[in-house]
C-alpha positions in Angstrom: 18.3 -6.1 9.8 14.8 -7.5 10.0 11.8 -5.4 10.8 8.3 -6.8 11.5 5.5 -4.5 10.3 2.2 -5.4 12.0 -1.1 -4.5 10.4 -3.7 -3.7 13.1 -6.5 -5.3 11.1 -7.1 -8.7 9.6 -7.2 -7.7 5.9 -4.3 -9.5 4.2 -4.3 -7.3 1.1 -3.8 -4.2 3.3 -0.9 -6.0 5.1 0.6 -6.7 1.7 0.2 -3.0 0.6 1.7 -1.7 3.8 4.7 -4.1 3.6 5.3 -3.1 0.0 5.4 0.6 1.0 7.8 -0.3 3.9 10.1 -2.1 1.5 10.2 0.9 -0.9 11.2 3.1 2.1 13.8 0.7 3.6 17.5 0.9 3.1 19.4 -1.9 1.3 20.0 -4.8 3.7 16.7 -4.2 5.6 14.3 -7.1 5.4 10.6 -6.2 5.9 8.2 -8.9 7.1 4.5 -8.0 7.1 2.3 -9.8 9.7 -1.5 -10.0 9.9 -3.3 -10.6 13.2 -5.2 -13.9 13.4 -8.0 -12.3 15.4 -9.7 -8.9 15.1 -11.7 -6.7 12.7 -11.1 -6.3 9.0 -10.6 -2.6 9.6 -10.0 -0.5 12.7 -12.2 2.6 13.0 -13.3 2.8 16.6 -12.4 2.2 20.2 -13.7 -1.4 20.4 -11.7 -2.4 17.3 -8.7 -0.5 18.4 -8.5 -2.2 21.8 -9.1 -5.6 20.1 -6.2 -4.7 17.7 -3.9 -4.1 20.6 -4.3 -7.7 21.9 -4.3 -9.1 18.3 -1.0 -7.4 17.4 0.7 -8.5 20.6 -0.4 -12.0 19.8 0.8 -11.9 16.2 4.2 -10.6 17.1 4.6 -13.1 19.9 3.7 -15.9 17.5 6.3 -14.9 14.9 8.8 -17.7 14.5 12.1 -16.1 14.0 14.4 -13.3 15.1 13.8 -9.6 14.4 15.4 -6.3 15.2 12.4 -3.9 15.5 8.6 -3.8 15.2 6.4 -1.3 13.5 2.8 -1.0 14.5 1.0 0.1 11.4 -2.2 1.6 12.6 -3.0 5.2 12.8 -4.4 6.2 16.2 -4.5 4.3 19.5 -3.6 0.6 19.2 -1.7 -0.2 22.4 1.9 0.3 21.4 2.9 0.4 25.1 1.9 -3.3 25.5 4.4 -4.3 22.8 7.1 -2.2 24.4 6.6 -4.2 27.7 6.8 -7.5 25.9 9.8 -6.9 23.6 13.4 -6.0 24.0 13.7 -4.4 20.5 12.5 -1.0 19.4 8.8 -0.6 18.8 7.7 2.3 16.5 4.1 3.5 16.0 3.3 5.0 12.6 1.2 7.8 14.2 4.1 9.1 16.3 6.7 8.5 13.7 4.8 10.5 11.1 4.0 13.4 13.4 7.6 13.6 14.7 8.9 13.6 11.2 6.5 16.3 10.1 7.7 18.6 12.8 11.2 18.7 11.2 9.6 20.0 8.0 7.3 22.8 9.0 5.8 24.9 11.8 2.4 23.1 11.9 1.2 19.8 10.4 -2.3 18.5 9.7 -3.4 14.8 9.7 -5.8 13.7 7.0 -7.5 10.4 8.0 -10.6 8.3 7.1 -13.8 8.5 9.1 -14.6 11.3 11.5 -15.0 8.9 14.4 -11.3 8.1 14.3 -10.3 11.7 14.8 -10.5 11.6 18.6 -8.4 8.5 18.7 -5.7 10.2 16.7 -5.9 13.4 18.8 -5.6 11.4 22.0 -2.5 9.4 20.7 -0.8 12.7 19.6 -1.6 14.3 23.0 -0.3 11.2 24.9 2.9 11.3 22.8 3.4 15.0 23.4 3.1 15.7 19.7 -0.2 17.7 19.7 1.1 21.2 20.2 2.1 21.7 16.6 -0.8 19.8 15.1 -2.9 22.3 13.2 -5.8 19.9 12.7 -6.9 16.3 12.3 -9.3 16.2 9.3 -11.6 13.3 8.2 -12.1 12.5 4.5 -15.3 10.6 5.3 -14.0 7.5 3.5 -13.8 4.2 5.4 -10.5 2.3 5.5 -11.7 -0.5 3.2 -12.9 2.1 0.6 -9.3 2.9 0.0 -9.2 -0.4 -1.9 -12.9 -0.7 -3.1 -13.3 2.8 -4.4 -9.8 4.3 -4.8 -10.7 7.1 -7.1 -13.4 8.6 -4.8 -11.2 8.0 -1.8 -8.2 9.8 -3.4 -10.3 12.8 -4.3 -11.8 13.1 -0.8 -8.5 12.8 0.9 -6.7 15.3 -1.4 -9.6 17.8 -1.0 -9.2 17.6 2.8 -5.5 18.1 2.5 -6.1 21.3 0.5 -8.5 22.6 3.1 -5.9 21.9 5.9 -3.3 24.0 4.1 -5.7 26.8 3.1 -7.9 27.0 6.2 -5.9 25.5 9.1 -2.5 26.9 7.9 -0.8 23.5 7.9 2.6 23.5 6.3 3.0 19.7 6.2 0.4 17.0 5.6 0.5 13.7 7.4 -1.4 10.7 5.9 -3.5 9.4 8.7 -3.9 5.7 7.6 -1.5 3.0 6.8 -3.2 2.4 3.5 -2.8 5.9 2.1 0.9 5.6 1.0 0.1 6.0 -2.7 -1.4 9.4 -2.2 1.8 11.3 -1.4 2.5 12.5 -4.9 -1.1 13.6 -5.6 -1.3 15.7 -2.4 2.1 17.2 -2.9 1.2 18.3 -6.5 -2.1 19.8 -5.4 -1.1 21.4 -2.1 2.6 22.3 -2.7 3.6 21.0 0.8 5.7 18.1 2.1 3.6 14.9 2.7 4.6 12.4 5.3 3.5 8.8 5.1 3.6 7.1 8.5 4.8 3.7 7.2 7.9 5.2 5.5 8.6 7.5 8.5 8.3 4.5 10.9 10.7 2.4 8.8 13.3 5.2 8.8 12.9 5.7 12.5 13.2 2.0 13.3 16.3 1.6 11.1 17.9 4.5 12.9 17.2 3.2 16.3 18.6 -0.3 15.4 21.7 1.2 13.9 22.2 3.4 17.0 21.9 0.4 19.2 18.9 1.9 21.0 15.7 0.4 22.3 13.0 0.9 24.9 14.0 1.6 28.5 13.0 -1.4 30.7 13.7 0.4 34.0 10.2 1.4 34.9 7.2 2.2 32.6 7.9 -0.5 30.0 9.5 -3.1 32.2 8.4 -6.7 31.4 4.9 -7.7 32.7 5.1 -9.0 36.3 4.6 -12.8 36.7 1.0 -13.6 37.5 -1.8 -15.8 36.5 -3.5 -14.6 33.3 -6.6 -16.5 32.2 -7.6 -16.9 28.6 -4.7 -14.9 27.2 -4.1 -15.7 23.5 -0.4 -15.2 23.5 1.6 -18.5 23.4 2.7 -19.4 26.9 6.0 -20.9 25.8 7.1 -17.5 24.6 6.1 -15.7 27.8 7.0 -18.2 30.4 9.6 -15.9 32.0 7.0 -13.1 32.4 3.5 -14.6 32.6 2.4 -18.0 33.8 
């Protein structure tokens, strides 16, 4: 089984870290391939960057030269997972939804701890769209930018762990969800400080994708996620040769 895991930003070191976490979570026999968009921002922390990432990830996946059994979109929030579902005939898993769905097996309420406050509405909207918001106790921001997870890890770790503690104490969360693909290494620290299960979206998405493939399941193409209708699309970055049956 081969699973593509697509970073939503253009920072290669973050793609490498996400892919490494995915490999740690994968079962024997699952090959993980990390891909980085060729266009877009070096971090995604707002609506403009998020919508740009949606196009960039579709482009990156369409340009991948080889077969694959599933795709994971490794961005927390709103990054256009639905577009990939229209383009592909394999399962597409978003880490936001995979993490939240997993958390609901583990406790009554979960809280998401993310990076900047401006990303909170994007995460809330994605959870609401996915029908996963009813058992979300809170979405908390650490105040640390995505790239600071690499540039100032000690400060970032303390800020994130502190917010997780507040989520458990004040918001009555029973499970913590890590609200960024680059937070995987924080699971142990948060679990030790808070005493609750901690869900990493990348690991949850890998387990979900593997299960869907093994069950022989993929996205329904009957209505909502049917292939794009044939029409003239000007300036679209996706390689026409791979979309000639859908877009001309």
